[in-house]
All heavy atoms as an XYZ file, in Angstrom:
918
protein
N      95.536     35.620    143.930
C      96.851     35.228    143.469
C      97.084     35.709    142.030
O      98.200     36.030    141.671
C      97.012     33.725    143.584
C      98.431     33.310    143.410
C      98.657     31.911    143.912
O      97.734     31.122    144.023
N      99.879     31.594    144.221
N      96.005     35.753    141.257
C      96.121     36.252    139.888
C      96.544     37.723    139.906
O      97.402     38.141    139.131
C      94.771     36.102    139.191
C      94.755     36.564    137.764
C      93.383     36.375    137.145
O      92.736     35.344    137.385
O      92.977     37.286    136.414
N      95.947     38.495    140.823
C      96.309     39.909    140.948
C      97.760     40.057    141.381
O      98.493     40.896    140.854
C      95.375     40.603    141.940
C      95.762     42.024    142.235
C      95.635     42.997    141.265
C      96.259     42.377    143.468
C      95.984     44.316    141.528
C      96.617     43.675    143.746
C      96.478     44.648    142.776
N      98.188     39.218    142.327
C      99.570     39.292    142.817
C     100.558     38.965    141.703
O     101.600     39.621    141.573
C      99.758     38.334    143.987
N     100.226     37.977    140.869
C     101.104     37.623    139.760
C     101.173     38.767    138.749
O     102.244     39.103    138.253
C     100.613     36.354    139.081
C     101.578     35.825    138.028
C     101.067     34.575    137.360
C     101.153     33.415    138.314
N     100.832     32.127    137.683
N     100.039     39.382    138.471
C     100.002     40.491    137.527
C     100.827     41.671    138.046
O     101.603     42.270    137.300
C      98.550     40.932    137.302
C      98.397     42.065    136.318
C      96.943     42.501    136.176
O      96.047     41.944    136.809
N      96.723     43.484    135.353
N     100.684     41.983    139.321
C     101.462     43.075    139.919
C     102.941     42.713    139.936
O     103.803     43.561    139.664
C     100.961     43.377    141.347
C      99.549     43.941    141.289
C     101.879     44.334    142.074
C      99.414     45.239    140.534
N     103.261     41.460    140.217
C     104.662     41.023    140.198
C     105.282     41.198    138.827
O     106.433     41.652    138.701
N     104.547     40.864    137.780
C     105.059     41.034    136.415
C     105.271     42.511    136.114
O     106.299     42.897    135.535
C     104.085     40.398    135.398
C     104.100     38.882    135.554
C     104.440     40.788    133.971
C     102.999     38.169    134.797
N     104.323     43.358    136.531
C     104.475     44.793    136.290
C     105.652     45.370    137.066
O     106.391     46.212    136.550
C     103.178     45.518    136.637
C     102.065     45.215    135.662
C     100.776     45.928    135.999
O     100.800     46.888    136.792
O      99.738     45.529    135.448
N     105.846     44.924    138.298
C     106.995     45.393    139.088
C     108.292     44.949    138.420
O     109.246     45.724    138.307
C     106.909     44.845    140.536
C     105.786     45.543    141.287
C     108.240     45.029    141.261
C     105.485     44.931    142.632
N     108.312     43.707    137.968
C     109.503     43.194    137.283
C     109.829     44.049    136.063
O     110.965     44.471    135.869
C     109.286     41.737    136.876
C     110.401     41.168    136.047
C     111.600     40.806    136.636
C     110.258     41.002    134.680
C     112.636     40.286    135.876
C     111.273     40.482    133.913
C     112.471     40.126    134.508
N     108.804     44.326    135.230
C     109.038     45.072    133.991
C     109.360     46.537    134.245
O     110.223     47.109    133.580
C     107.819     44.953    133.076
C     107.627     43.561    132.529
C     106.316     43.383    131.789
O     105.474     44.313    131.809
O     106.124     42.304    131.191
N     108.680     47.160    135.204
C     108.862     48.590    135.431
C     110.106     48.922    136.243
O     110.769     49.920    135.976
C     107.637     49.174    136.142
C     106.416     49.278    135.260
C     105.237     49.864    136.004
O     105.442     50.692    136.912
O     104.104     49.488    135.676
N     110.402     48.112    137.258
C     111.456     48.492    138.184
C     112.710     47.630    138.082
O     113.819     48.145    138.117
C     110.914     48.471    139.623
C     109.799     49.450    139.827
C     108.483     49.031    139.943
C     110.050     50.814    139.878
C     107.446     49.922    140.111
C     109.031     51.727    140.049
C     107.730     51.282    140.171
O     106.707     52.175    140.333
N     112.543     46.313    137.994
C     113.712     45.449    138.023
C     114.479     45.488    136.706
O     115.696     45.599    136.703
C     113.329     44.013    138.364
C     114.533     43.107    138.548
S     114.100     41.469    139.149
C     114.236     41.733    140.904
N     113.791     45.404    135.582
C     114.468     45.380    134.287
C     115.154     46.713    134.012
O     116.251     46.747    133.464
C     113.452     45.029    133.163
C     114.087     45.172    131.794
C     112.944     43.616    133.343
N     114.515     47.811    134.419
C     115.072     49.133    134.126
C     116.107     49.599    135.147
O     116.798     50.581    134.906
C     113.945     50.179    134.063
O     113.260     50.206    135.314
C     112.970     49.848    132.957
N     116.237     48.901    136.252
C     117.181     49.313    137.290
C     118.618     48.966    136.895
O     118.906     47.858    136.443
C     116.834     48.632    138.615
O     117.775     48.986    139.609
N     119.511     49.910    137.098
C     120.924     49.681    136.791
C     121.621     48.930    137.915
O     122.706     48.392    137.722
C     121.621     51.024    136.553
C     121.102     51.750    135.332
C     121.729     53.128    135.167
O     122.549     53.526    136.021
O     121.393     53.793    134.188
N     121.025     48.899    139.091
C     121.648     48.271    140.249
C     121.378     46.772    140.350
O     121.907     46.103    141.213
C     121.168     48.947    141.538
C     121.587     50.397    141.595
O     122.608     50.773    141.030
N     120.790     51.217    142.251
N     120.547     46.233    139.469
C     120.205     44.814    139.517
C     121.101     44.060    138.538
O     121.257     44.447    137.380
C     118.718     44.598    139.156
C     118.377     43.127    139.158
C     117.833     45.350    140.124
N     121.692     42.974    139.015
C     122.552     42.160    138.166
C     121.731     41.422    137.111
O     120.567     41.076    137.325
C     123.307     41.142    139.024
C     124.225     41.726    140.108
C     124.749     40.606    140.983
C     125.351     42.504    139.482
N     122.331     41.171    135.954
C     121.625     40.475    134.878
C     121.191     39.080    135.299
O     120.146     38.592    134.886
C     122.505     40.396    133.630
C     122.730     41.722    132.900
C     123.696     41.521    131.734
C     121.423     42.280    132.401
N     121.985     38.424    136.124
C     121.628     37.097    136.616
C     120.355     37.136    137.443
O     119.534     36.224    137.384
N     120.206     38.175    138.225
C     118.989     38.326    139.034
C     117.765     38.534    138.145
O     116.690     38.037    138.415
C     119.102     39.513    139.991
C     120.028     39.278    141.104
C     119.324     38.478    142.163
N     120.205     38.366    143.308
C     120.131     37.415    144.182
N     119.219     36.491    144.057
N     120.950     37.365    145.180
N     117.939     39.298    137.071
C     116.824     39.543    136.152
C     116.401     38.238    135.491
O     115.216     37.926    135.408
C     117.203     40.609    135.095
C     117.368     41.966    135.781
C     116.163     40.694    133.999
C     117.852     43.068    134.883
N     117.375     37.449    135.027
C     117.045     36.163    134.406
C     116.412     35.204    135.414
O     115.483     34.473    135.100
C     118.296     35.537    133.807
C     118.813     36.248    132.574
C     120.103     35.645    132.054
O     120.436     34.508    132.441
O     120.777     36.320    131.266
N     116.928     35.229    136.631
C     116.431     34.340    137.682
C     114.978     34.662    138.038
O     114.182     33.761    138.320
C     117.313     34.516    138.923
C     116.921     33.719    140.128
C     117.823     34.040    141.304
O     119.039     34.190    141.116
O     117.274     34.149    142.415
N     114.613     35.925    138.005
C     113.280     36.352    138.422
C     112.318     36.593    137.257
O     111.257     37.155    137.442
C     113.377     37.631    139.261
C     114.116     37.403    140.543
O     113.946     36.376    141.181
N     114.951     38.344    140.930
N     112.686     36.190    136.067
C     111.856     36.507    134.906
C     110.723     35.508    134.671
O     109.885     35.736    133.811
C     112.720     36.582    133.650
O     113.290     35.318    133.368
N     110.662     34.429    135.435
C     109.628     33.407    135.233
C     108.485     33.603    136.235
O     108.620     33.269    137.409
C     110.236     32.010    135.407
C     109.229     30.912    135.151
O     108.205     31.195    134.502
O     109.483     29.774    135.580
N     107.329     34.141    135.775
C     106.219     34.377    136.713
C     105.529     33.105    137.195
O     104.764     33.145    138.151
C     105.246     35.247    135.919
C     105.664     35.187    134.511
C     107.067     34.672    134.458
N     105.793     31.963    136.565
C     105.170     30.717    137.008
C     105.947     30.053    138.148
O     105.444     29.120    138.765
C     105.052     29.721    135.832
O     106.368     29.456    135.315
C     104.174     30.296    134.732
N     107.148     30.533    138.424
C     107.963     29.971    139.512
C     107.294     30.290    140.851
O     106.812     31.400    141.063
C     109.374     30.559    139.462
C     110.350     29.787    140.280
N     110.494     30.008    141.619
C     111.204     28.793    139.938
C     111.422     29.181    142.096
N     111.861     28.432    141.087
N     107.261     29.329    141.772
C     106.562     29.553    143.057
C     107.131     30.709    143.887
O     106.402     31.328    144.650
C     106.740     28.230    143.802
C     107.100     27.231    142.779
C     107.731     27.954    141.637
N     108.412     31.020    143.740
C     108.987     32.094    144.552
C     108.973     33.446    143.833
O     109.534     34.411    144.336
C     110.421     31.730    144.945
O     111.236     31.686    143.785
N     108.308     33.529    142.680
C     108.290     34.775    141.919
C     107.605     35.900    142.698
O     108.146     37.002    142.829
C     107.590     34.566    140.572
C     107.433     35.815    139.760
C     108.524     36.362    139.099
C     106.212     36.453    139.665
C     108.390     37.511    138.348
C     106.069     37.604    138.916
C     107.155     38.139    138.262
N     106.411     35.620    143.226
C     105.647     36.659    143.920
C     106.367     37.124    145.188
O     106.513     38.338    145.394
C     104.216     36.175    144.214
C     103.467     35.986    142.884
C     103.466     37.158    145.107
C     102.126     35.321    143.018
N     106.864     36.235    146.053
C     107.591     36.728    147.233
C     108.852     37.524    146.882
O     109.167     38.517    147.547
C     107.959     35.457    147.994
C     106.995     34.429    147.536
C     106.660     34.781    146.132
N     109.556     37.122    145.829
C     110.758     37.862    145.434
C     110.408     39.262    144.929
O     111.086     40.237    145.243
C     111.534     37.102    144.358
C     112.284     35.917    144.899
C     113.076     35.239    143.805
C     113.825     34.039    144.338
N     114.617     33.378    143.293
N     109.326     39.367    144.147
C     108.913     40.678    143.642
C     108.402     41.561    144.774
O     108.637     42.759    144.790
C     107.835     40.543    142.561
C     108.341     39.991    141.253
S     109.630     41.011    140.514
C     111.063     40.003    140.786
N     107.733     40.928    145.740
C     107.264     41.685    146.897
C     108.448     42.244    147.686
O     108.481     43.425    148.049
C     106.410     40.805    147.801
C     105.932     41.520    149.043
C     105.257     40.586    150.033
O     105.254     39.358    149.815
O     104.740     41.112    151.021
N     109.447     41.393    147.942
C     110.639     41.849    148.651
C     111.390     42.923    147.876
O     111.851     43.916    148.451
N     111.502     42.748    146.572
C     112.184     43.745    145.748
C     111.442     45.078    145.810
O     112.056     46.136    145.978
C     112.268     43.259    144.290
C     112.926     44.236    143.369
C     114.305     44.340    143.329
C     112.173     45.061    142.550
C     114.933     45.245    142.486
C     112.777     45.967    141.699
C     114.165     46.059    141.674
N     110.126     45.034    145.700
C     109.342     46.271    145.706
C     109.391     46.933    147.079
O     109.515     48.150    147.177
C     107.895     45.975    145.318
C     107.070     47.205    145.087
C     107.322     48.028    143.999
C     106.040     47.537    145.946
C     106.561     49.165    143.773
C     105.267     48.672    145.730
C     105.527     49.485    144.640
N     109.332     46.138    148.146
C     109.322     46.714    149.496
C     110.668     47.282    149.904
O     110.734     48.340    150.533
C     108.905     45.650    150.511
C     107.427     45.325    150.447
C     107.033     44.283    151.445
N     107.253     44.768    152.809
C     107.374     43.975    153.866
N     107.305     42.671    153.713
N     107.557     44.475    155.059
N     111.758     46.565    149.566
C     113.045     46.948    150.127
C     114.004     47.606    149.144
O     114.892     48.354    149.550
C     113.723     45.719    150.752
C     112.889     45.088    151.836
C     112.394     43.805    151.680
C     112.580     45.773    152.988
C     111.626     43.212    152.670
C     111.806     45.198    153.985
C     111.328     43.915    153.818
N     113.894     47.344    147.871
C     114.868     47.832    146.902
C     114.388     49.064    146.145
O     115.157     49.980    145.889
C     115.264     46.726    145.894
C     115.693     45.439    146.610
C     116.317     47.200    144.932
C     116.952     45.573    147.434
N     113.107     49.088    145.775
C     112.581     50.219    145.001
C     112.663     51.478    145.853
O     112.213     51.505    146.992
C     111.131     49.953    144.545
C     110.534     51.178    143.882
C     111.103     48.772    143.593
N     113.268     52.507    145.274
C     113.537     53.743    145.996
C     112.343     54.702    145.886
O     112.362     55.652    145.119
C     114.805     54.394    145.450
C     115.263     55.568    146.290
O     114.991     55.551    147.509
O     115.865     56.502    145.737
N     111.322     54.429    146.665
C     110.142     55.289    146.742
C     109.668     55.308    148.186
O     109.948     54.411    148.971
C     109.018     54.763    145.849
C     109.302     54.879    144.365
C     108.029     54.718    143.566
C     108.298     54.819    142.094
N     108.500     56.166    141.613
N     108.943     56.358    148.518
C     108.369     56.441    149.851
C     107.269     55.383    150.008
O     106.636     55.000    149.021
C     107.768     57.832    150.075
C     108.763     58.991    150.094
C     108.020     60.313    150.153
C     109.691     58.860    151.284
N     107.037     54.925    151.230
C     105.979     53.929    151.437
C     104.607     54.398    150.934
O     103.830     53.606    150.422
C     105.966     53.718    152.954
C     107.346     54.073    153.394
C     107.798     55.154    152.464
N     104.326     55.683    151.074
C     103.045     56.213    150.602
C     102.963     56.106    149.088
O     101.914     55.748    148.537
C     102.880     57.681    151.058
C     101.650     58.307    150.447
C     102.825     57.764    152.559
N     104.050     56.376    148.393
C     104.063     56.259    146.932
C     103.864     54.803    146.507
O     103.125     54.524    145.550
C     105.379     56.781    146.363
C     105.559     58.276    146.496
C     106.941     58.739    146.042
O     107.928     58.060    146.363
O     106.992     59.775    145.358
N     104.510     53.891    147.210
C     104.338     52.466    146.908
C     102.890     52.042    147.122
O     102.305     51.323    146.303
C     105.261     51.615    147.778
C     106.729     51.799    147.458
C     107.585     50.985    148.392
C     109.052     51.248    148.156
N     109.893     50.482    149.069
N     102.299     52.521    148.220
C     100.895     52.198    148.491
C     100.001     52.760    147.391
O      99.077     52.082    146.934
C     100.487     52.761    149.853
C      99.057     52.513    150.188
C      98.642     51.273    150.636
C      98.111     53.517    150.041
C      97.321     51.028    150.931
C      96.786     53.280    150.338
C      96.386     52.041    150.791
N     100.257     53.991    146.964
C      99.443     54.593    145.902
C      99.575     53.826    144.592
O      98.598     53.675    143.851
C      99.824     56.059    145.693
C      99.300     56.945    146.804
O      98.341     56.608    147.484
N      99.937     58.086    146.994
N     100.758     53.337    144.286
C     100.963     52.543    143.068
C     100.120     51.279    143.126
O      99.393     50.952    142.193
C     102.465     52.208    142.887
C     103.248     53.467    142.527
C     102.657     51.130    141.831
C     104.758     53.293    142.594
N     100.212     50.563    144.242
C      99.448     49.315    144.386
C      97.952     49.569    144.424
O      97.169     48.822    143.813
C      99.896     48.568    145.642
C     101.331     48.036    145.623
C     101.667     47.408    146.964
C     101.526     47.055    144.497
N      97.525     50.630    145.105
C      96.102     50.948    145.180
C      95.556     51.324    143.802
O      94.443     50.934    143.437
C      95.855     52.085    146.165
N      96.342     52.071    143.031
C      95.916     52.437    141.681
C      95.760     51.219    140.785
O      94.786     51.098    140.043
N      96.715     50.309    140.873
C      96.645     49.090    140.062
C      95.458     48.220    140.495
O      94.763     47.649    139.659
C      97.953     48.321    140.146
C      99.103     49.062    139.469
C     100.332     48.233    139.378
C     101.501     48.968    138.811
N     101.325     49.516    137.494
N      95.226     48.129    141.788
C      94.090     47.354    142.284
C      92.772     47.967    141.813
O      91.866     47.241    141.385
C      94.112     47.273    143.808
C      92.953     46.521    144.454
C      92.940     45.066    144.013
C      93.032     46.621    145.960
N      92.666     49.281    141.854
C      91.421     49.913    141.411
C      91.185     49.689    139.920
O      90.052     49.497    139.490
C      91.427     51.413    141.725
O      92.360     52.097    140.922
N      92.247     49.666    139.130
C      92.098     49.387    137.699
C      91.589     47.966    137.471
O      90.713     47.735    136.637
C      93.423     49.585    136.962
C      93.863     51.025    136.864
C      95.279     51.159    136.320
O      95.985     50.172    136.129
N      95.693     52.389    136.079
N      92.135     47.023    138.227
C      91.712     45.627    138.085
C      90.255     45.465    138.520
O      89.468     44.791    137.845
C      92.636     44.696    138.904
C      92.062     43.305    139.016
C      94.011     44.651    138.278
N      89.876     46.104    139.620
C      88.505     46.000    140.109
C      87.534     46.646    139.116
O      86.468     46.095    138.832
C      88.375     46.635    141.512
C      86.929     46.789    141.920
C      89.125     45.809    142.533
N      87.912     47.801    138.571
C      87.052     48.476    137.592
C      86.859     47.610    136.347
O      85.748     47.472    135.832
C      87.678     49.814    137.188
C      86.787     50.658    136.286
C      87.488     51.911    135.800
C      87.690     52.876    136.918
N      88.248     54.167    136.459
N      87.934     46.989    135.894
C      87.851     46.110    134.724
C      86.947     44.910    135.021
O      86.128     44.514    134.190
C      89.260     45.639    134.355
C      89.352     44.895    133.062
C      90.808     44.571    132.759
C      90.983     43.880    131.451
N      92.389     43.547    131.183
N      87.076     44.335    136.219
C      86.257     43.195    136.614
C      84.778     43.585    136.687
O      83.911     42.827    136.255
C      86.736     42.677    137.975
C      86.133     41.401    138.401
C      86.789     40.269    137.707
C      86.380     38.987    138.384
N      86.625     37.839    137.554
N      84.489     44.776    137.199
C      83.105     45.242    137.284
C      82.524     45.415    135.893
O      81.374     45.045    135.637
C      83.028     46.558    138.095
C      83.268     46.268    139.568
C      81.690     47.256    137.899
C      83.415     47.502    140.429
N      83.306     45.971    134.972
C      82.833     46.148    133.602
C      82.554     44.795    132.942
O      81.533     44.629    132.262
C      83.850     46.929    132.779
C      83.959     48.382    133.162
C      85.091     49.113    132.461
O      85.837     48.479    131.674
O      85.230     50.319    132.689
N      83.446     43.829    133.140
C      83.236     42.490    132.573
C      81.978     41.843    133.148
O      81.190     41.245    132.412
C      84.453     41.604    132.849
C      85.686     41.984    132.080
C      86.911     41.190    132.511
O      86.788     40.336    133.417
O      87.985     41.438    131.947
N      81.795     41.968    134.464
C      80.609     41.386    135.091
C      79.340     42.083    134.615
O      78.301     41.446    134.447
C      80.710     41.464    136.616
C      81.742     40.506    137.174
O      82.187     39.600    136.424
O      82.115     40.658    138.355
N      79.410     43.400    134.400
C      78.262     44.133    133.878
C      77.887     43.663    132.486
O      76.695     43.500    132.174
N      78.892     43.421    131.653
C      78.621     42.919    130.300
C      77.981     41.539    130.360
O      77.047     41.243    129.617
C      79.910     42.869    129.485
C      80.436     44.230    129.096
C      81.738     44.125    128.334
C      82.300     45.491    128.013
N      83.609     45.410    127.338
N      78.494     40.679    131.248
C      77.914     39.342    131.391
C      76.463     39.424    131.865
O      75.601     38.695    131.389
C      78.728     38.515    132.393
C      80.057     38.045    131.875
C      80.782     37.239    132.931
C      82.166     36.847    132.492
N      82.883     36.131    133.559
N      76.211     40.313    132.805
C      74.866     40.466    133.346
C      73.914     40.971    132.266
O      72.788     40.476    132.144
C      74.895     41.425    134.526
S      73.294     41.639    135.322
N      74.343     41.955    131.479
C      73.499     42.483    130.406
C      73.212     41.408    129.366
O      72.089     41.291    128.877
C      74.164     43.686    129.742
C      74.115     44.942    130.582
C      74.790     46.102    129.878
C      74.790     47.335    130.751
N      75.475     48.462    130.112
N      74.225     40.621    129.029
C      74.030     39.545    128.054
C      73.048     38.507    128.585
O      72.163     38.039    127.852
C      75.361     38.898    127.704
N      73.171     38.155    129.849
C      72.261     37.176    130.446
C      70.844     37.735    130.509
O      69.879     37.019    130.245
C      72.745     36.797    131.843
N      70.732     39.009    130.843
C      69.409     39.641    130.900
C      68.764     39.669    129.517
O      67.572     39.384    129.380
C      69.527     41.054    131.457
C      68.216     41.751    131.598
N      67.278     41.377    132.514
C      67.674     42.786    130.917
C      66.225     42.146    132.404
N      66.433     43.014    131.437
N      69.530     39.976    128.504
C      69.018     40.009    127.134
C      68.565     38.609    126.698
O      67.517     38.440    126.092
C      70.090     40.535    126.192
C      69.633     40.724    124.776
C      70.719     41.324    123.918
C      70.241     41.511    122.495
N      71.272     42.088    121.632
N      69.375     37.618    127.033
C      69.033     36.234    126.695
C      67.737     35.815    127.390
O      66.863     35.196    126.782
C      70.192     35.331    127.130
C      70.250     34.007    126.481
C      71.514     33.296    126.927
C      71.854     32.168    126.010
N      73.073     31.484    126.419
N      67.603     36.175    128.652
C      66.398     35.844    129.411
C      65.182     36.566    128.819
O      64.103     35.985    128.709
C      66.584     36.212    130.885
C      65.353     35.992    131.711
C      64.969     34.710    132.076
C      64.564     37.067    132.126
C      63.835     34.496    132.837
C      63.430     36.857    132.877
C      63.073     35.577    133.224
O      61.948     35.359    133.967
N      65.352     37.830    128.464
C      64.258     38.595    127.874
C      63.791     37.963    126.557
O      62.594     37.839    126.320
C      64.695     40.040    127.645
C      63.623     40.910    127.062
C      62.566     41.338    127.838
C      63.672     41.291    125.738
C      61.569     42.132    127.306
C      62.685     42.085    125.188
C      61.624     42.508    125.976
N      64.724     37.551    125.721
C      64.373     36.888    124.461
C      63.649     35.570    124.721
O      62.677     35.240    124.031
C      65.619     36.652    123.611
S      66.338     38.159    122.950
N      64.104     34.826    125.703
C      63.454     33.570    126.070
C      62.020     33.826    126.519
O      61.094     33.133    126.085
C      64.259     32.878    127.175
C      63.583     31.669    127.742
C      63.550     30.483    127.020
C      62.979     31.714    128.987
C      62.925     29.360    127.538
C      62.345     30.599    129.502
C      62.322     29.420    128.775
N      61.817     34.812    127.373
C      60.476     35.149    127.848
C      59.581     35.608    126.698
O      58.409     35.251    126.635
C      60.549     36.243    128.920
C      61.016     35.759    130.260
C      59.979     34.913    130.962
O      58.774     35.213    130.861
O      60.376     33.932    131.616
N      60.120     36.400    125.796
C      59.345     36.886    124.656
C      58.909     35.718    123.778
O      57.746     35.636    123.368
C      60.179     37.892    123.853
C      59.410     38.517    122.706
C      60.216     39.554    121.981
N      61.524     38.984    121.645
C      62.561     39.691    121.250
N      62.472     40.983    121.130
N      63.700     39.095    120.966
N      59.822     34.797    123.500
C      59.473     33.617    122.693
C      58.446     32.739    123.405
O      57.533     32.204    122.772
C      60.721     32.805    122.356
C      61.628     33.518    121.391
O      61.181     34.389    120.653
N      62.900     33.172    121.398
N      58.602     32.605    124.690
C      57.645     31.830    125.470
C      56.263     32.474    125.417
O      55.248     31.788    125.249
C      58.132     31.723    126.919
C      57.398     30.788    127.851
C      57.534     29.357    127.364
C      57.957     30.910    129.252
N      56.209     33.782    125.522
C      54.947     34.505    125.446
C      54.307     34.340    124.066
O      53.096     34.130    123.953
C      55.174     35.989    125.747
C      53.932     36.818    125.660
C      52.947     36.729    126.636
C      53.742     37.688    124.598
C      51.801     37.497    126.550
C      52.600     38.453    124.507
C      51.620     38.364    125.490
N      55.124     34.410    123.011
C      54.599     34.246    121.648
C      54.004     32.854    121.458
O      52.915     32.708    120.895
C      55.705     34.466    120.607
C      56.054     35.897    120.388
C      57.155     36.000    119.340
C      57.606     37.423    119.134
N      58.696     37.523    118.146
N      54.691     31.826    121.905
C      54.179     30.462    121.742
C      52.910     30.263    122.550
O      51.969     29.615    122.089
C      55.228     29.412    122.143
O      55.653     29.656    123.478
C      56.415     29.431    121.209
N      52.849     30.837    123.745
C      51.656     30.733    124.569
C      50.473     31.446    123.897
O      49.359     30.939    123.893
C      51.929     31.354    125.938
C      51.384     30.517    127.059
C      51.612     31.133    128.391
N      52.792     30.551    129.003
C      53.528     31.144    129.937
N      53.232     32.355    130.335
N      54.554     30.527    130.465
N      50.760     32.601    123.327
C      49.724     33.356    122.636
C      49.213     32.585    121.424
O      47.995     32.514    121.188
C      50.277     34.718    122.213
C      49.305     35.719    121.617
C      48.229     36.074    122.641
C      50.046     36.964    121.177
N      50.112     31.970    120.672
C      49.714     31.171    119.515
C      48.878     29.964    119.943
O      47.880     29.622    119.306
C      50.940     30.714    118.726
C      51.624     31.816    117.964
C      52.928     31.346    117.322
O      53.377     30.228    117.570
N      53.524     32.208    116.504
N      49.289     29.320    121.026
C      48.541     28.167    121.521
C      47.137     28.577    121.963
O      46.167     27.877    121.717
C      49.282     27.500    122.678
C      50.525     26.761    122.260
C      51.316     26.256    123.459
O      50.992     26.564    124.604
N      52.362     25.491    123.176
N      47.042     29.736    122.622
C      45.739     30.224    123.061
C      44.843     30.542    121.863
O      43.646     30.234    121.877
C      45.884     31.465    123.938
C      46.463     31.143    125.303
O      46.463     29.941    125.672
O      46.923     32.077    125.985
N      45.421     31.140    120.846
C      44.649     31.471    119.646
C      44.180     30.199    118.942
O      43.052     30.121    118.463
C      45.471     32.337    118.683
C      45.666     33.757    119.166
C      46.595     34.556    118.259
O      47.248     34.002    117.391
N      46.639     35.857    118.497
N      45.042     29.200    118.864
C      44.667     27.934    118.225
C      43.573     27.234    119.011
O      42.628     26.685    118.437
C      45.885     27.021    118.083
C      46.890     27.477    117.057
C      48.148     26.627    117.047
O      48.229     25.641    117.816
O      49.055     26.963    116.277
N      43.697     27.229    120.320
C      42.687     26.560    121.136
C      41.355     27.309    121.070
O      40.297     26.688    121.057
C      43.147     26.407    122.577
O      43.293     27.671    123.181
N      41.406     28.625    121.025
C      40.159     29.393    120.941
C      39.498     29.212    119.578
O      38.265     29.154    119.476
C      40.395     30.875    121.227
O      41.197     31.436    120.227
N      40.292     29.095    118.509
C      39.713     28.864    117.181
C      39.120     27.466    117.091
O      38.128     27.254    116.410
C      40.766     29.086    116.099
O      41.798     28.134    116.194
N      39.705     26.485    117.763
C      39.161     25.127    117.758
C      37.868     25.067    118.557
O      36.950     24.324    118.232
C      40.174     24.133    118.324
C      41.345     23.887    117.396
C      42.359     22.947    118.026
O      42.234     22.545    119.172
N      43.399     22.627    117.263
N      37.759     25.845    119.638
C      36.557     25.855    120.446
C      35.392     26.468    119.686
O      34.230     26.109    119.892
C      36.806     26.618    121.745
C      37.701     25.896    122.710
C      38.021     26.752    123.927
O      37.484     27.872    124.048
O      38.800     26.285    124.767
N      35.653     27.424    118.807
C      34.592     28.078    118.049
C      33.937     27.107    117.075
O      32.759     27.209    116.786
C      35.149     29.283    117.284
C      35.521     30.429    118.180
C      36.157     31.581    117.427
O      36.231     31.519    116.184
O      36.570     32.543    118.086
N      34.723     26.201    116.526
C      34.158     25.248    115.566
C      33.459     24.178    116.320
O      32.563     23.623    116.323
C      35.236     24.624    114.688
C      35.815     25.607    113.720
C      37.151     25.952    113.771
C      35.023     26.193    112.745
C      37.684     26.837    112.859
C      35.554     27.068    111.839
C      36.880     27.400    111.895
């Protein structure tokens, strides 16, 4: 639904606001993306009013979807790297404390 809202906002800004055939009242009526009927109205506008071939419309939506997916993958990769780094630091500190404990216990055994 987040993707649909984002695409609806982009359709509104790119096609509805710039179109000369859309009445100003319609633009004001459809300018609120939080309204429950915003996404269906933008879908209907894009499907029936925007003057492009169906293949062009599909390519527009597919391109936008691929951008969103690529961005999501990059964000998840950053999160994964950060978590891996945090885990590595934790393991290193754990190893250091274990090594210190072993050295202390071995020095106590010698005495």
